C-alpha positions in Angstrom: 0.1 0.0 0.0 1.4 3.4 -0.9 2.3 5.5 2.0 -0.3 8.0 2.8 -2.6 7.0 0.0 -5.9 8.7 0.2 -9.4 7.0 -1.2 -10.1 10.5 -2.7 -7.6 9.9 -5.3 -9.4 6.9 -6.7 -13.0 8.4 -6.3 -11.7 11.4 -8.2 -10.4 9.2 -10.8 -14.2 7.9 -11.4 -15.4 11.2 -11.2 -13.0 12.5 -13.7 -14.5 10.5 -16.4 -17.9 12.0 -15.6 -16.5 15.5 -15.7 -14.8 15.2 -18.9 -18.0 14.3 -20.5 -19.2 17.6 -19.1 -16.7 19.7 -20.3 -15.4 20.6 -16.7 -12.1 18.9 -17.1 -11.5 20.9 -20.2 -12.2 24.3 -18.6 -9.6 23.5 -15.6 -6.8 22.3 -17.9 -7.2 25.2 -20.3 -6.8 27.5 -17.2 -3.7 25.5 -16.2 -2.0 25.6 -19.5 -2.8 29.5 -19.8 -1.0 30.1 -16.5 1.9 27.6 -17.0 2.3 29.4 -20.4 2.2 32.9 -18.9 4.8 32.0 -16.2 7.2 29.9 -18.0 6.6 30.4 -21.7 5.1 28.7 -24.5 7.6 26.0 -25.4 6.7 22.8 -23.4 10.2 21.6 -23.9 11.5 24.5 -21.6 8.5 24.6 -19.4 7.9 21.5 -17.4 4.6 22.7 -15.8 3.3 23.4 -19.3 4.5 19.9 -20.4 2.6 18.2 -17.6 -0.6 20.3 -18.3 -0.5 19.3 -22.1 0.0 15.7 -21.1 -3.1 15.8 -18.8 -5.0 17.5 -21.9 -4.0 14.6 -24.2 -5.1 12.2 -21.5 -8.7 13.4 -21.9 -8.4 13.7 -25.7 -8.5 17.5 -25.7 -8.0 18.7 -29.5 -4.7 20.6 -30.2 -6.4 23.4 -31.2 -7.7 24.0 -27.7 -4.2 23.5 -26.2 -2.5 25.8 -29.0 -5.3 28.5 -28.1 -4.7 28.3 -24.3 -0.8 28.6 -24.8 -1.3 31.7 -26.9 -3.6 33.1 -24.5 -0.9 32.7 -21.8 1.8 34.2 -24.0 -0.3 37.0 -24.9 -0.6 36.0 -28.5 -4.3 35.9 -28.1 -6.6 38.0 -25.7 -7.3 36.3 -22.2 -8.1 36.4 -18.7 -5.4 36.7 -16.0 -5.9 34.3 -13.3 -4.3 34.4 -9.8 -3.3 31.3 -8.2 -4.1 30.9 -4.4 -4.1 28.0 -2.0 -6.5 27.5 0.7 -6.2 25.2 3.8 -9.0 23.9 6.0 -10.6 21.2 8.1 -13.4 18.9 7.3 -15.3 16.6 9.4 -13.8 14.1 11.6 -10.4 16.3 11.6 -9.4 15.9 7.7 -7.2 18.3 6.5 -8.0 19.6 3.2 -6.0 21.6 0.7 -7.7 23.6 -2.3 -5.9 24.9 -5.3 -7.7 27.7 -7.1 -7.2 29.8 -10.1 -9.5 32.8 -10.0 -9.8 36.4 -11.7 -11.6 37.7 -8.4 -10.1 36.7 -5.2 -12.7 38.2 -2.9 -15.4 36.4 -4.6 -13.6 33.1 -4.5 -12.6 33.1 -0.8 -16.1 34.1 0.2 -17.6 30.8 -1.8 -14.9 28.5 -0.7 -15.3 29.5 3.1 -19.2 29.4 2.5 -18.7 25.5 1.2 -16.5 24.8 4.2 -19.1 26.2 6.7 -22.0 24.3 5.0 -20.3 21.1 5.5 -19.4 21.7 9.1 -15.8 22.4 8.3 -13.7 25.5 8.5 -11.0 27.6 6.5 -7.9 28.0 8.4 -4.6 30.0 8.2 -2.2 28.8 5.4 0.5 26.6 7.0 -1.9 24.8 9.3 -2.2 21.9 7.2 0.1 22.0 4.4 2.8 20.3 6.5 0.6 17.1 6.6 1.3 16.7 2.6 4.3 15.9 0.4 4.4 17.0 -3.1 4.7 14.0 -5.6 3.9 13.1 -9.3 1.2 10.5 -9.8 0.4 8.9 -13.0 -2.6 6.6 -13.6 -2.4 3.7 -16.2 -5.4 1.4 -17.0 -4.9 -2.1 -15.7 -5.4 -3.7 -19.0 -3.1 -1.4 -21.0 0.0 -3.7 -20.0 1.3 -6.4 -17.8 1.9 -5.5 -14.3 5.5 -6.8 -13.8 6.4 -5.0 -17.5 4.9 -1.7 -16.2 6.7 -2.0 -13.0 10.0 -2.4 -14.4 9.7 0.5 -16.9 8.5 3.0 -14.3 11.2 1.9 -11.7 13.9 2.2 -14.1 12.6 5.7 -15.0 12.6 7.1 -11.5 9.2 6.1 -10.2 9.1 5.2 -6.4 6.0 3.0 -6.1 3.1 1.5 -8.0 -0.1 0.1 -6.6 -3.2 -1.3 -8.2 -6.5 0.5 -7.3 -9.9 -0.2 -8.7 -8.4 -1.5 -12.2 -5.9 1.5 -12.6 -2.2 1.5 -11.7 -1.5 4.4 -9.7 2.4 5.4 -10.0 4.0 7.5 -7.7 7.2 9.5 -8.8 9.3 12.4 -7.3 7.8 15.7 -8.9 10.9 16.1 -11.0 11.0 12.6 -12.4 7.2 12.8 -13.4 7.8 13.7 -17.1 10.6 10.9 -17.5 8.3 8.2 -16.0 5.4 9.5 -18.2 7.7 9.4 -21.6 9.0 5.8 -20.9 5.2 4.7 -20.4 4.1 6.7 -23.6 7.4 5.4 -25.4 5.7 2.0 -25.2 2.5 3.3 -26.8 0.6 3.0 -23.6 -1.9 5.8 -23.0 -1.9 7.5 -19.6 -5.1 8.2 -18.0 -3.6 10.9 -16.3 -0.5 12.6 -14.9 -0.1 15.4 -12.4 1.9 17.0 -9.9 0.0 16.4 -6.7 -0.1 16.4 -3.0 -0.1 13.1 -1.1 -1.0 12.8 2.6 1.5 11.6 5.1 -0.9 9.7 6.9 -4.7 9.3 6.7 -7.5 9.7 8.8 -10.2 6.6 8.5 -13.9 7.8 8.4 -16.9 6.3 9.7 -19.8 6.2 7.5 -21.6 9.7 8.5 -18.3 11.5 8.3 -17.5 9.6 5.2 -20.9 11.0 3.5 -20.2 14.5 4.6 -16.4 14.6 3.6 -17.3 13.3 0.2 -19.9 15.7 -0.3 -17.7 18.5 0.8 -14.8 17.3 -1.6 -17.3 16.9 -4.5 -18.8 20.6 -3.9 -15.3 22.0 -3.7 -14.0 19.9 -6.9 -17.2 21.2 -8.9 -16.6 24.9 -8.2 -15.4 26.5 -11.3 -12.2 28.1 -9.8 -11.0 25.1 -8.0 -8.3 23.2 -9.9 -7.3 20.6 -7.2 -8.6 19.4 -3.9 -6.4 17.2 -1.4 -7.3 15.5 1.7 -5.9 13.1 4.3 -8.9 10.6 4.7 -9.5 7.2 4.0 -12.7 5.2 3.8 -12.9 1.5 4.7 -14.1 -0.4 1.6 -17.4 -1.6 3.1 -18.4 1.9 3.8 -17.5 3.2 0.6 -19.4 0.2 -1.3 -22.2 1.3 1.0 -22.3 4.9 0.0 -21.8 3.9 -4.0 -18.2 4.9 -4.3 
């Protein structure tokens, strides 16, 4: 079992397929490409953050035209919105630590809306730094179980610099140091294997196991945050026993 693995990552993976159909995933990735281009230039070869965003865009079959337009908006070749990146920290039910990454063109509106989501779910926003120390930055890559033999994939990713690989709900989850994400992704793609997802994320050092009531509230909080237009990513350090997750339809 991967250290600090959170159930949210596998739940989120299923949810992403639904979100992709609604176009919500496209919107978030386009924002990320735009900001990455603005900050580090429009050449993915010289901009690791942009390279990762494009990788993610391709994993959800985003057309190249959309990717190119987002890059040009970031570099100023096309007019576009300027987004500010902010991270919020808070607690959900059961003492679960939550981190929320947002991109917004209106900071005051966004913080009010995020605070309201936490409050309605029985949680609260806290000062930055209160929960960030409970998470480590890591690269996470997802590959469908039937895409490649497990031993073969394990050998490829470890040789390329990955730290760990587990099977979670018919998907291999590969963990890498942040700086090795591109090398490991490239090694998998070189074998003509499609990536389901590749991103820099925050993984919890430890997880809080939740009972049914708290799990229900926590999943509602995470889903509401994730569905907010300004929210790019949500991280939390909870785990839900499989029998409870099954009951909740997860």
